[in-house]
TIROKE-167007 format. One line per field, with one value per residue (C-alpha): x, y, z. Coordinates in Angstrom, 2 decimals, m for minus. Example, Ala and Ser with C-alpha at 12.3 -4.5 7.8 and 13.67 -1.06 7.14 Angstrom:
% TIROKE-167007
px	c(12.30 / 13.67)
py	c(m4.50 / m1.06)
pz	c(7.80 / 7.14)
END
This chain:
% TIROKE-167007
px	c(33.43 / 33.64 / 32.75 / 28.94 / 29.16 / 30.73 / 27.94 / 24.85 / 21.96 / 24.15 / 21.05 / 18.89 / 18.20 / 18.14 / 18.55 / 22.30 / 22.17 / 19.61 / 21.54 / 24.59 / 22.83 / 20.17 / 20.56 / 19.91 / 16.63 / 15.36 / 16.58 / 14.84 / 11.58 / 11.67 / 12.21 / 9.22 / 7.09 / 8.21 / 7.88 / 4.79 / 2.70 / 2.97 / 2.52 / 5.70 / 6.24 / 6.40 / 9.68 / 11.16 / 9.82 / 11.69 / 14.96 / 14.43 / 13.60 / 16.77 / 18.94 / 17.32 / 17.80 / 21.38 / 22.03 / 20.34 / 21.95 / 25.31 / 24.59 / 23.66 / 19.84 / 17.81 / 14.23 / 12.12 / 8.87 / 6.21 / 6.41 / 3.12 / 1.24 / m2.22 / m4.76 / m3.21 / m0.84 / 2.24 / 3.92 / 3.33 / 5.50 / 5.37 / 8.76 / 9.30 / 12.70 / 14.31 / 14.75 / 13.06 / 13.63 / 15.80 / 15.60 / 18.38 / 16.61 / 18.56 / 17.48 / 18.17 / 17.74 / 14.92 / 12.97 / 10.71 / 8.97 / 5.52 / 6.75 / 8.28 / 5.04 / 2.36 / 1.98 / m1.00 / m0.98 / m3.93 / m6.01 / m8.41 / m7.03 / m6.22 / m8.72 / m11.13 / m14.10 / m16.45 / m14.84 / m14.68 / m16.76 / m15.09 / m14.69 / m12.95 / m9.59 / m7.32 / m5.54 / m3.08 / 0.09 / 1.43 / 4.95 / 5.29 / 8.17 / 8.32 / 9.71 / 13.07 / 13.41 / 15.79 / 17.33 / 16.10 / 16.96 / 18.56 / 15.37 / 14.79 / 11.73 / 9.75 / 7.49 / 3.93 / 0.33 / m2.29 / m5.81 / m8.68 / m9.91 / m12.49 / m9.87 / m10.56 / m7.69 / m6.82 / m3.76 / m2.44 / m0.17 / m2.60 / m4.73 / m1.49 / m0.26 / m3.66 / m3.64 / m0.12 / m1.51 / m4.46 / m2.42 / m0.02 / m2.75 / m4.38 / m1.22 / 0.08 / m3.15 / m2.47 / 1.17 / 0.20 / m1.94 / 1.18 / 2.93 / 5.01 / 5.63 / 8.81 / 7.21 / 6.07 / 5.17 / 4.39 / 5.42 / 4.60 / 7.61 / 7.51 / 9.94 / 8.39 / 9.98 / 9.70 / 9.41 / 9.87 / 10.71 / 13.46 / 13.12 / 15.18 / 14.02 / 14.24 / 11.98 / 9.62 / 9.20 / 7.90 / 4.90 / 2.06 / 0.56 / 3.71 / 3.77 / 0.21 / m0.71 / 2.48 / 1.51 / 1.40 / m2.13 / m0.93 / 1.88 / 2.16 / 3.88 / 7.62 / 9.28 / 10.92 / 9.45 / 10.25 / 9.56 / 13.35 / 13.64 / 16.89 / 16.40 / 15.54 / 18.56 / 20.67 / 23.85 / 23.03 / 23.54 / 25.94 / 23.28 / 21.16 / 24.05 / 25.04 / 21.44 / 21.31 / 24.66 / 23.41 / 20.05 / 21.78 / 24.03 / 21.03 / 18.96 / 21.61 / 22.24 / 18.66 / 18.86 / 16.80 / 18.11 / 18.24 / 19.63 / 18.84 / 18.52 / 18.26 / 16.74 / 13.09 / 11.32 / 10.29 / 12.74 / 13.64 / 12.14 / 14.00 / 13.44 / 14.81 / 14.22 / 15.05 / 15.72 / 12.64 / 11.75 / 8.89 / 5.83 / 5.48 / 9.15 / 9.02 / 6.06 / 7.97 / 11.01 / 9.04 / 7.54 / 11.08 / 12.34 / 9.80 / 10.49 / 14.25 / 14.05 / 12.45 / 14.91 / 17.96 / 16.70 / 16.49 / 20.23 / 20.99 / 18.77 / 16.12 / 12.58 / 11.45 / 7.96 / 5.98 / 2.75 / 1.43 / 1.14 / 3.18 / 3.39 / 1.02 / 2.15 / 5.04 / 4.90 / 3.56 / 5.11 / 4.01 / 5.15 / 5.55 / 4.53 / 6.56 / 4.80 / 5.76 / 4.90 / 7.47 / 8.01 / 9.83 / 12.85 / 12.93 / 11.11 / 9.28 / 5.84 / 5.50 / 8.75 / 7.62 / 10.75 / 12.35 / 9.03 / 6.04 / 3.65 / 4.50 / 4.69 / 1.17 / 1.88 / 3.07 / 0.05 / m2.41 / m0.85 / m0.76 / m4.40 / m5.28 / m3.90 / m5.66 / m8.99 / m8.32 / m7.54 / m10.48 / m12.97 / m11.55 / m10.70 / m12.54 / m10.29 / m7.04 / m8.50 / m9.65 / m6.19 / m4.72 / m7.69 / m6.52 / m7.14 / m3.62 / m3.48 / m6.68 / m4.59 / m2.04 / m3.96 / m4.67 / m1.95 / 0.98 / 3.11 / 0.72 / m1.60 / m5.22 / m7.83 / m9.00 / m7.41 / m5.96 / m3.20 / m0.17 / 1.32 / 3.50 / 3.49 / 4.70 / 2.42 / m0.54 / 0.08 / 0.36 / m3.01 / m4.63 / m3.35 / m4.69 / m8.12 / m8.45 / m6.99 / m4.37 / m0.75 / 1.46 / 4.23 / 6.97 / 8.12 / 11.70 / 12.98 / 15.23 / 18.38 / 18.54 / 20.74 / 22.20 / 24.92 / 27.99 / 29.94 / 31.94 / 28.85 / 27.34 / 24.24 / 21.24 / 17.66 / 14.67 / 12.57 / 9.15 / 7.48 / 8.58 / 7.86 / 4.47 / 4.43 / 0.81 / m0.41 / m1.58 / m0.72 / 2.09 / 3.86 / 7.55 / 9.33 / 8.68 / 6.57 / 3.76 / 4.34 / 1.34 / 1.93 / m1.09 / 0.04 / 0.67 / 4.09 / 2.93 / 0.74 / 1.59 / 2.03 / 0.11 / m3.33 / m2.48 / m0.87 / m3.80 / m6.08 / m3.77 / m2.89 / m6.50 / m8.13 / m5.44 / m5.82 / m9.61 / m9.09 / m6.46 / m8.90 / m11.53 / m8.99 / m8.00 / m11.62 / m12.35 / m9.07 / m9.23 / m12.74 / m11.69 / m11.45 / m8.74 / m6.44 / m4.75 / m8.01 / m9.49 / m6.35 / m6.40 / m10.08 / m9.70 / m6.85 / m8.74 / m12.05 / m10.36 / m8.58 / m11.79 / m13.86 / m11.25 / m9.23 / m11.10 / m8.70 / m5.63 / m4.59 / m1.12 / m1.68 / m1.57 / m3.47 / m3.39 / m5.30 / m8.93 / m9.62 / m8.79 / m11.33 / m13.99 / m12.63 / m12.55 / m16.14 / m17.14 / m15.32 / m17.25 / m14.11 / m14.63 / m13.65 / m13.47 / m11.67 / m11.88 / m11.70 / m15.32 / m16.28 / m14.55 / m14.85 / m18.55 / m17.53 / m15.23 / m18.19 / m20.22 / m21.55 / m19.27 / m16.08 / m17.13 / m17.82 / m14.41 / m12.32 / m14.45 / m13.78 / m10.08 / m10.14 / m8.52 / m11.23 / m14.45 / m17.46 / m16.98 / m13.33 / m14.24 / m16.90 / m14.52 / m11.93 / m14.49 / m15.41 / m11.72 / m10.88 / m13.81 / m12.96 / m9.39 / m10.40 / m12.72 / m10.14 / m7.43 / m9.71 / m10.82 / m7.30 / m6.29 / m9.32 / m8.71 / m5.06 / m5.97 / m8.35 / m5.69 / m3.03 / m5.45 / m6.61 / m3.39 / m0.74 / m1.83 / m4.52 / m2.34 / 0.62 / m1.58 / m2.83 / 0.71 / 1.61 / m1.50 / m0.63 / 2.86 / 1.30 / m1.17 / 1.68 / 3.66 / 0.65 / 0.09 / 3.77 / 3.85 / 0.50 / 2.10 / 4.85 / 2.65 / 4.07 / 2.13 / 0.52 / m1.21 / 1.07 / 0.71 / m3.04 / m3.56 / m1.61 / m3.36 / m6.76 / m5.84 / m4.39 / m7.42 / m9.88 / m8.02 / m7.74 / m11.52 / m11.98 / m9.70 / m11.58 / m14.85 / m13.68 / m12.21 / m15.53 / m17.16 / m14.63 / m15.29 / m19.02 / m18.35 / m16.37 / m19.13 / m21.91 / m24.16 / m23.47 / m20.00 / m21.61 / m23.65 / m23.32 / m23.26 / m19.59 / m20.15 / m22.38 / m19.77 / m16.99 / m19.09 / m19.52 / m15.87 / m15.05 / m17.79 / m17.83 / m14.83 / m12.23 / m13.84 / m13.85 / m10.20 / m9.30 / m11.15 / m9.37 / m6.01 / m6.61 / m6.96 / m4.07 / m1.69 / m2.62 / m1.77 / 1.56 / 2.57 / 1.46 / 2.61 / 6.14 / 8.35 / 9.37 / 5.80 / 4.87 / 4.60 / 6.13 / 8.61 / 7.53 / 7.82 / 11.00 / 12.68 / 11.40 / 12.04 / 15.44 / 17.07 / 18.99)
py	c(1.10 / 1.95 / m0.56 / m0.83 / m0.09 / 3.22 / 4.51 / 2.54 / 4.88 / 7.94 / 9.61 / 8.95 / 11.37 / 8.46 / 7.85 / 8.08 / 11.39 / 12.79 / 11.67 / 13.58 / 16.77 / 17.32 / 18.27 / 15.53 / 17.12 / 17.40 / 13.90 / 12.53 / 14.26 / 12.93 / 9.42 / 9.79 / 10.89 / 7.81 / 5.32 / 6.51 / 8.18 / 11.47 / 14.86 / 16.67 / 19.91 / 22.85 / 24.04 / 20.55 / 20.53 / 23.74 / 22.19 / 19.03 / 21.10 / 23.24 / 20.20 / 18.40 / 21.45 / 21.82 / 18.09 / 18.25 / 21.52 / 20.09 / 17.37 / 19.92 / 19.71 / 22.89 / 21.52 / 19.39 / 17.54 / 15.81 / 12.29 / 10.55 / 7.43 / 8.45 / 5.89 / 5.89 / 2.98 / 5.07 / 7.88 / 11.58 / 14.67 / 18.39 / 20.15 / 23.39 / 25.13 / 26.24 / 29.74 / 32.80 / 36.43 / 38.57 / 42.29 / 43.03 / 41.42 / 38.24 / 34.89 / 32.76 / 29.01 / 28.48 / 25.42 / 25.65 / 23.28 / 24.00 / 23.21 / 19.95 / 18.92 / 19.93 / 20.56 / 21.60 / 19.91 / 20.27 / 17.07 / 17.70 / 15.21 / 12.40 / 9.53 / 10.10 / 7.81 / 10.57 / 11.47 / 15.13 / 17.48 / 18.72 / 22.26 / 20.97 / 20.77 / 21.26 / 18.31 / 18.07 / 16.13 / 15.43 / 14.22 / 10.53 / 10.73 / 6.92 / 6.75 / 8.58 / 11.44 / 10.70 / 12.47 / 11.13 / 12.82 / 15.68 / 16.42 / 16.07 / 13.61 / 13.73 / 10.68 / 11.84 / 10.88 / 12.45 / 13.46 / 15.46 / 18.97 / 17.12 / 14.91 / 11.70 / 9.55 / 9.80 / 7.63 / 4.11 / 5.06 / 6.54 / 3.30 / 1.29 / 3.12 / 2.85 / m0.94 / m1.19 / 0.69 / m1.70 / m4.82 / m3.29 / m2.60 / m6.02 / m8.09 / m6.31 / m7.29 / m10.90 / m10.70 / m9.19 / m12.24 / m14.36 / m12.18 / m10.25 / m6.83 / m6.16 / m5.49 / m1.92 / m2.28 / m4.85 / m4.34 / m6.19 / m6.75 / m7.35 / m8.50 / m8.14 / m10.30 / m8.29 / m9.98 / m8.14 / m8.49 / m6.70 / m6.01 / m4.03 / m0.47 / m0.14 / m3.12 / m1.98 / 1.39 / m0.33 / m1.79 / 0.52 / m2.20 / m2.18 / 1.62 / 2.22 / m0.98 / m2.49 / m5.81 / m7.36 / m7.59 / m9.70 / m12.11 / m15.66 / m18.31 / m18.43 / m21.75 / m21.82 / m20.45 / m21.63 / m25.35 / m26.26 / m24.51 / m23.22 / m19.58 / m20.09 / m19.28 / m19.37 / m17.32 / m13.69 / m12.19 / m9.26 / m6.54 / m8.00 / m8.29 / m4.71 / m3.57 / m5.49 / m4.12 / m0.61 / m1.28 / m2.41 / 0.58 / 3.00 / 1.11 / 0.75 / 4.57 / 4.93 / 2.56 / m0.17 / m3.62 / m5.18 / m8.72 / m11.37 / m11.25 / m13.96 / m15.04 / m16.16 / m18.99 / m17.10 / m15.89 / m12.11 / m12.52 / m11.64 / m11.20 / m8.87 / m9.59 / m7.35 / m7.98 / m7.53 / m4.04 / m2.60 / m2.71 / 1.05 / 1.38 / m1.77 / m0.24 / 2.99 / 0.91 / m1.18 / 1.81 / 3.26 / m0.05 / m0.12 / 3.45 / 3.06 / m0.19 / 1.66 / 4.54 / 2.35 / 0.10 / 3.17 / 3.76 / 0.37 / 0.61 / m1.49 / m1.23 / m2.82 / m4.35 / m4.63 / m5.74 / m8.98 / m10.78 / m8.93 / m12.04 / m14.95 / m18.58 / m17.76 / m17.01 / m13.64 / m11.65 / m11.47 / m10.03 / m12.32 / m10.53 / m12.18 / m11.09 / m11.60 / m10.23 / m9.23 / m7.28 / m4.04 / m5.88 / m8.32 / m11.47 / m13.06 / m14.11 / m16.53 / m18.40 / m21.93 / m22.42 / m25.88 / m27.39 / m25.72 / m28.26 / m26.90 / m23.27 / m22.02 / m18.40 / m19.29 / m21.59 / m18.84 / m16.36 / m19.10 / m19.94 / m16.22 / m15.96 / m19.11 / m17.84 / m14.38 / m15.78 / m18.18 / m15.47 / m12.89 / m14.75 / m12.06 / m9.30 / m11.07 / m11.70 / m8.05 / m6.88 / m8.26 / m7.42 / m5.78 / m6.15 / m7.15 / m9.73 / m11.39 / m12.58 / m14.21 / m15.77 / m19.44 / m19.88 / m22.27 / m19.42 / m18.07 / m19.34 / m19.93 / m17.31 / m19.55 / m18.47 / m21.31 / m21.88 / m24.23 / m25.10 / m28.12 / m31.55 / m30.86 / m27.95 / m29.64 / m32.79 / m30.72 / m28.99 / m32.27 / m33.69 / m30.71 / m30.97 / m34.71 / m34.50 / m37.09 / m36.79 / m35.35 / m37.73 / m35.64 / m37.04 / m37.74 / m35.53 / m37.67 / m35.86 / m35.31 / m38.02 / m36.92 / m39.55 / m37.33 / m38.28 / m35.12 / m32.78 / m31.66 / m33.41 / m31.13 / m31.87 / m31.80 / m28.63 / m29.75 / m26.61 / m27.18 / m24.45 / m25.12 / m22.73 / m23.41 / m22.14 / m18.43 / m18.21 / m20.43 / m20.73 / m20.73 / m21.28 / m18.13 / m16.10 / m16.23 / m15.78 / m14.42 / m15.06 / m13.57 / m10.01 / m8.72 / m7.35 / m3.72 / m3.60 / m1.53 / m3.84 / m1.40 / m2.82 / m6.39 / m5.44 / m3.06 / m6.07 / m8.56 / m6.38 / m5.42 / m8.81 / m10.47 / m7.47 / m8.16 / m11.75 / m11.04 / m8.58 / m11.31 / m13.72 / m11.07 / m10.32 / m14.07 / m14.72 / m11.54 / m12.63 / m16.21 / m17.53 / m20.04 / m18.71 / m21.92 / m23.83 / m21.09 / m20.84 / m24.54 / m24.55 / m21.43 / m22.91 / m26.29 / m24.59 / m22.28 / m25.21 / m27.13 / m24.23 / m23.00 / m26.01 / m25.93 / m23.14 / m25.45 / m27.21 / m28.71 / m30.23 / m29.12 / m25.86 / m26.16 / m29.40 / m29.73 / m31.82 / m28.87 / m26.69 / m29.22 / m29.86 / m26.04 / m25.71 / m28.66 / m26.90 / m23.59 / m21.55 / m18.65 / m18.82 / m15.33 / m15.58 / m11.93 / m8.47 / m7.97 / m11.05 / m9.99 / m6.18 / m5.99 / m7.97 / m5.11 / m3.00 / m5.71 / m4.67 / m7.11 / m5.59 / m2.02 / m2.78 / m4.47 / m1.64 / 0.85 / m0.94 / m0.53 / 2.96 / 1.92 / 3.08 / 5.04 / 3.82 / 6.64 / 5.74 / 2.11 / 3.06 / 5.45 / 2.74 / 0.35 / 2.98 / 3.79 / 0.12 / m0.42 / 2.74 / 1.67 / m1.79 / m0.14 / 2.35 / m0.38 / m2.53 / 0.39 / 1.56 / m1.91 / m2.21 / 1.12 / 0.15 / m3.17 / m1.50 / 0.97 / m1.75 / m3.90 / m1.05 / 0.94 / m1.88 / m5.47 / m5.30 / m2.95 / m5.34 / m8.33 / m6.40 / m5.65 / m9.25 / m10.40 / m7.88 / m9.37 / m12.84 / m11.70 / m10.25 / m13.43 / m15.58 / m13.46 / m13.74 / m17.47 / m17.85 / m15.92 / m18.45 / m21.43 / m22.36 / m24.07 / m21.53 / m23.87 / m22.95 / m19.17 / m19.56 / m21.61 / m19.10 / m16.08 / m17.76 / m18.50 / m15.01 / m13.41 / m15.31 / m14.64 / m10.91 / m10.78 / m12.58 / m10.12 / m7.22 / m8.67 / m9.11 / m5.60 / m4.17 / m6.19 / m4.93 / m1.34 / m1.83 / m3.00 / 0.11 / 2.31 / 0.36 / 2.67 / 0.43 / 1.96 / 5.30 / 3.85 / 5.43 / 1.91 / 1.14 / m2.50 / m2.97 / m1.33 / m3.48 / m6.62 / m5.60 / m5.03 / m8.45 / m10.38 / m8.54 / m6.37 / m8.78 / m11.70 / m9.66 / m8.71 / m12.42 / m13.38 / m10.73 / m11.71 / m15.27 / m14.24 / m11.82 / m14.42 / m16.90 / m14.15 / m13.53 / m17.09 / m16.78 / m13.33 / m12.90 / m11.37 / m8.41 / m7.21 / m7.92 / m4.40 / m4.90 / m7.10 / m10.63 / m12.64 / m14.35 / m10.94 / m9.48 / m12.41 / m13.56 / m10.34 / m9.17)
pz	c(m11.71 / m8.01 / m5.29 / m4.97 / m1.28 / m2.06 / m4.16 / m3.01 / m2.19 / m3.07 / m4.52 / m1.47 / 1.39 / 3.77 / 7.40 / 7.35 / 5.50 / 7.92 / 10.96 / 9.49 / 8.41 / 11.04 / 14.67 / 17.23 / 18.25 / 14.67 / 13.71 / 16.75 / 15.90 / 12.38 / 13.66 / 16.00 / 13.07 / 11.03 / 13.86 / 15.64 / 12.78 / 14.62 / 12.73 / 11.80 / 13.75 / 11.30 / 12.74 / 12.29 / 8.68 / 7.92 / 9.24 / 7.24 / 4.07 / 4.43 / 4.83 / 1.88 / m0.31 / 0.74 / 0.03 / m3.36 / m4.58 / m3.70 / m6.30 / m8.99 / m8.49 / m9.24 / m9.12 / m6.76 / m7.27 / m5.17 / m6.62 / m6.33 / m7.56 / m9.04 / m10.22 / m13.69 / m12.74 / m13.24 / m11.18 / m11.58 / m10.94 / m11.38 / m11.21 / m9.28 / m9.05 / m5.80 / m7.09 / m5.40 / m6.30 / m3.97 / m3.38 / m5.90 / m8.92 / m8.61 / m7.17 / m4.04 / m3.73 / m1.23 / m0.04 / 3.00 / 5.26 / 3.92 / 0.39 / 1.58 / 3.41 / 0.97 / m2.72 / m4.81 / m8.32 / m10.67 / m10.12 / m12.98 / m15.43 / m13.10 / m12.79 / m9.89 / m10.64 / m9.73 / m6.44 / m7.38 / m9.62 / m12.80 / m11.43 / m8.30 / m10.00 / m7.07 / m5.58 / m2.61 / m2.16 / 1.24 / 2.07 / 3.16 / 5.61 / 5.79 / 2.25 / 1.61 / m0.88 / m3.79 / m6.85 / m10.22 / m13.61 / m11.63 / m9.77 / m6.06 / m5.73 / m2.54 / m2.13 / m1.35 / m1.12 / m3.30 / m2.34 / m3.77 / m2.64 / m0.45 / 1.14 / m0.57 / m1.75 / m5.40 / m5.28 / m4.47 / m1.60 / 0.86 / 1.14 / 1.22 / 4.22 / 5.85 / 5.31 / 6.85 / 9.89 / 10.14 / 10.10 / 12.55 / 15.00 / 14.81 / 14.72 / 17.82 / 19.67 / 18.86 / 19.90 / 23.21 / 23.94 / 23.67 / 26.18 / 23.60 / 25.05 / 23.09 / 19.82 / 19.32 / 15.68 / 12.97 / 9.37 / 6.14 / 3.82 / 0.09 / m2.50 / m5.92 / m8.73 / m12.00 / m15.43 / m18.69 / m22.38 / m24.39 / m28.03 / m30.47 / m30.63 / m34.49 / m34.85 / m32.09 / m33.70 / m36.98 / m35.15 / m34.19 / m31.92 / m29.79 / m29.78 / m28.76 / m26.94 / m25.58 / m27.10 / m30.67 / m31.99 / m34.91 / m35.35 / m36.59 / m34.48 / m35.36 / m36.20 / m32.80 / m29.54 / m26.04 / m26.51 / m26.21 / m22.71 / m23.88 / m22.90 / m19.16 / m17.04 / m20.18 / m20.71 / m21.26 / m24.56 / m24.64 / m25.16 / m22.43 / m20.02 / m20.73 / m20.06 / m16.83 / m15.59 / m16.34 / m14.58 / m11.47 / m11.37 / m11.67 / m9.19 / m6.60 / m6.76 / m5.71 / m2.85 / m4.74 / m3.50 / m7.00 / m6.26 / m8.92 / m12.72 / m15.31 / m18.55 / m18.20 / m20.14 / m23.27 / m25.80 / m25.13 / m21.59 / m18.43 / m14.67 / m11.98 / m8.17 / m5.27 / m1.65 / 0.68 / 1.81 / 3.90 / 1.75 / 1.00 / 0.14 / m1.98 / m3.83 / m4.43 / m5.56 / m7.99 / m9.59 / m10.05 / m11.34 / m14.08 / m15.05 / m15.05 / m17.03 / m19.92 / m19.77 / m19.64 / m22.35 / m24.70 / m24.08 / m25.43 / m28.43 / m26.81 / m25.62 / m22.38 / m22.69 / m19.44 / m20.98 / m19.44 / m22.83 / m25.56 / m27.76 / m28.44 / m27.99 / m25.58 / m21.91 / m20.63 / m17.89 / m14.28 / m10.98 / m7.94 / m4.69 / m1.93 / 1.30 / 4.91 / 8.32 / 10.99 / 14.18 / 14.32 / 15.77 / 12.76 / 13.94 / 10.98 / 12.21 / 9.27 / 10.11 / 11.29 / 13.32 / 13.87 / 14.96 / 13.34 / 14.87 / 18.32 / 17.36 / 18.24 / 17.40 / 13.94 / 13.44 / 14.44 / 11.96 / 9.32 / 9.78 / 9.79 / 6.32 / 5.27 / 6.46 / 4.90 / 1.47 / 1.53 / 2.65 / 0.26 / m2.93 / m4.78 / m3.55 / m4.46 / m7.98 / m8.28 / m7.16 / m10.36 / m12.70 / m15.88 / m19.56 / m20.14 / m17.37 / m18.67 / m21.63 / m19.25 / m16.35 / m16.87 / m19.40 / m18.79 / m17.54 / m15.01 / m12.26 / m13.07 / m12.29 / m9.40 / m6.15 / m4.05 / m1.52 / m1.69 / 1.71 / 0.97 / 2.38 / 5.89 / 6.79 / 5.20 / 7.20 / 10.42 / 9.78 / 8.97 / 12.27 / 14.22 / 12.52 / 13.16 / 16.69 / 16.01 / 17.02 / 14.27 / 13.37 / 12.05 / 8.77 / 8.23 / 5.41 / 3.25 / 2.00 / m1.77 / m3.38 / m6.59 / m7.15 / m6.68 / m3.58 / m3.11 / m3.06 / 0.29 / 1.50 / 1.93 / 2.94 / 0.66 / 1.02 / 2.07 / 0.75 / m2.86 / m5.45 / m6.91 / m9.97 / m10.69 / m7.30 / m7.13 / m3.41 / m2.20 / 1.12 / 0.50 / 3.72 / 5.68 / 3.34 / 0.88 / m2.90 / m4.76 / m8.44 / m10.21 / m10.63 / m14.07 / m15.00 / m15.42 / m12.25 / m9.13 / m6.28 / m4.09 / m4.93 / m4.08 / m0.77 / 0.15 / m0.19 / 1.43 / 4.46 / 5.14 / 4.83 / 7.08 / 9.54 / 9.60 / 10.52 / 13.12 / 14.59 / 14.83 / 16.42 / 18.95 / 19.91 / 20.47 / 22.42 / 24.57 / 25.72 / 26.59 / 30.05 / 29.15 / 26.54 / 25.57 / 25.32 / 23.16 / 21.03 / 20.20 / 19.46 / 17.21 / 15.24 / 14.70 / 13.79 / 11.28 / 9.53 / 9.28 / 7.90 / 5.44 / 4.26 / 0.88 / m0.27 / 0.21 / m2.95 / m3.49 / m6.91 / m10.57 / m10.90 / m14.76 / m14.86 / m16.05 / m12.96 / m10.70 / m12.45 / m11.55 / m8.14 / m7.43 / m8.44 / m6.12 / m3.28 / m3.94 / m4.94 / m7.28 / m10.85 / m12.31 / m15.64 / m16.66 / m15.23 / m16.12 / m14.09 / m10.90 / m10.64 / m9.62 / m6.41 / m5.39 / m4.18 / m2.29 / 1.05 / 2.78 / 1.16 / 1.69 / 5.38 / 5.93 / 4.41 / 6.26 / 9.60 / 9.25 / 7.84 / 4.53 / 2.09 / 2.39 / 0.43 / m2.03 / m2.54 / m3.31 / m5.79 / m7.52 / m7.86 / m9.27 / m11.88 / m12.67 / m13.21 / m15.55 / m17.40 / m17.77 / m19.06 / m21.60 / m22.79 / m23.28 / m25.33 / m27.50 / m28.15 / m29.18 / m31.47 / m33.15 / m33.59 / m35.08 / m37.63 / m38.59 / m39.04 / m41.17 / m43.42 / m43.82 / m43.64 / m43.91 / m46.67 / m48.88 / m48.45 / m49.45 / m52.54 / m53.64 / m53.29 / m55.23 / m57.99 / m58.27 / m58.40 / m61.09 / m63.16 / m62.82 / m63.81 / m66.89 / m67.88 / m67.45 / m69.38 / m72.21 / m72.62 / m71.92 / m68.53 / m65.74 / m63.37 / m60.92 / m57.96 / m58.39 / m59.02 / m55.80 / m53.82 / m55.35 / m54.67 / m51.04 / m50.35 / m51.95 / m49.92 / m46.69 / m47.53 / m48.06 / m44.81 / m43.06 / m44.53 / m43.45 / m39.87 / m39.92 / m40.86 / m38.20 / m35.61 / m36.84 / m36.38 / m32.87 / m32.06 / m33.44 / m31.60 / m29.54 / m26.48 / m26.31 / m25.40 / m22.57 / m19.14 / m17.61 / m17.46 / m16.67 / m19.70 / m21.94 / m20.39 / m21.09 / m24.69 / m25.01 / m23.71 / m25.56 / m28.91 / m29.54 / m28.28 / m30.11 / m33.30 / m32.80 / m32.31 / m35.49 / m37.47 / m36.13 / m37.14 / m40.74 / m40.59 / m39.05 / m41.84 / m44.30 / m42.78 / m43.49 / m47.10 / m48.24 / m49.37 / m46.56 / m48.82 / m48.72 / m45.09 / m43.52 / m40.09 / m38.17 / m37.47 / m34.23 / m35.32 / m35.83 / m32.56 / m30.33 / m31.63 / m32.92 / m29.78)
END
């Protein structure tokens, strides 16, 4: 295999390619568009399109697509060829600026949440020049935004770009107050860690729940799970190692900075982490990563599961959103420096994030709301549904000293002593790594750990960027009006700490005591998607997003409806799948097993042999099968309940959570007991021990 540096980003029409293929004038114009959010001149667009076509055709590409991210949670693309007819009945390869800049896909079947009428089927895609075009599956993919015929956003990228513009504007105002005239832009950077499971494809394809739902709806606990902690960071199995090598190669060709990979805690679970990128590019890259993981897995006879909780009784999969804020010349605004207690600029940005997280706990919880993630949050592998912040001992002590007005006595950080003389001495990290905290400061960034594995990181970063921008705007208003900047700055930092310190918690987020303590502090506890989604469209939230031009009220209401609708559909699909598996697979398997037992009992009775063992098992299996059938009928009745057809989406979602999911859980309980009683030769689909330990 060639050196990585030789093929890295070979399938990306990036800055280096543009610099080589475009004239100096055109290249400069494109850079101005990217840096200053300026419209692209049509003649420049033609030149870029011609170069992009030439570059793609040289690599065997015949088609292009506007690659966008609708509200489905996955990406979308419509392929058009470069061919155009010539005068002689042949074809020429053609790609013009107007085709680069704008596309017109049919928007009729994408989620809109009522933003458009049924007959307004047309949608528009518009090139996002801040994210490089790339070649995937022999097609030129042009990253775009997606909007309705009326101009409303129908995607995840448009509001993400708006939120990045909002925090850029407000953070620059704050920097100017500190005398920083060098910075001309502020960017948020993200490094999303991606967890996933790998299972054998042949086994996967024998389970309808995995095929239709991405998770197992039935499955008894295997004799061994993750209790020995032997899988975490363990040596990679050959098939997994081959998969990871292939993934790296494919991602590197697309310019995705895949950096770290390892076994996670649960058997068959793994993680991939990239180097930080600008937020919109990191979002694009994470969508590509999820897509390519699935494709590469298939090459290796595997299936990549991105569901948040594909297996009961072992850890689920999340996605850690590592978020930071920096200037256009690379200065990290969340870096405490050597003396954070004396770094007023750092402390102001830190307290802005603290205030934002405290005031907008609801938005962070909403940003990870999903039927799949509801199964994961609060388990021992994921933070609780209560949003809190971890700062570590040193920063917490600094903030306490500022609030109390007492001098901060810098603690002496003892070196780690591990009893081996020839190893280097290194200091203890005062930020630690609190895995129970939803929102933890980890040195020079914040790690938000509540995201589910399958989620787009766009939603979380839209929320995070906008709410921090809102607080920075408040801070700038106050400091710009102050007569004495330093006095006002000190007062602002102190007041913010006092008013919002309730959100800071450095302890065990899994403990029962924290639940009670969080309630005393007045923190929100929103255990399910249904609990948190109504808070999305409060007057306060609609006003904030409107102030910064991130969402219109209509766009927010549409997303509220889309999220509820998605939740309802996911639960209904799972319920229908469960009913089918019970009726068509599990109950018939139990009946066959009972028939065998009946025949065995009859044979033993004929020769006068003791039948107590067989009779007891037959009785147990019979009772459990009747119980399973009863629960299945109850579940079917829930699916057919008139409430399901209500026009009130919230009412339907509550019914799904309270009735359908409860009925599914009760049916599963009976089915999982049967799995442990019925002979393996009769059980109709692969069990957990086969799925988790087969690779």
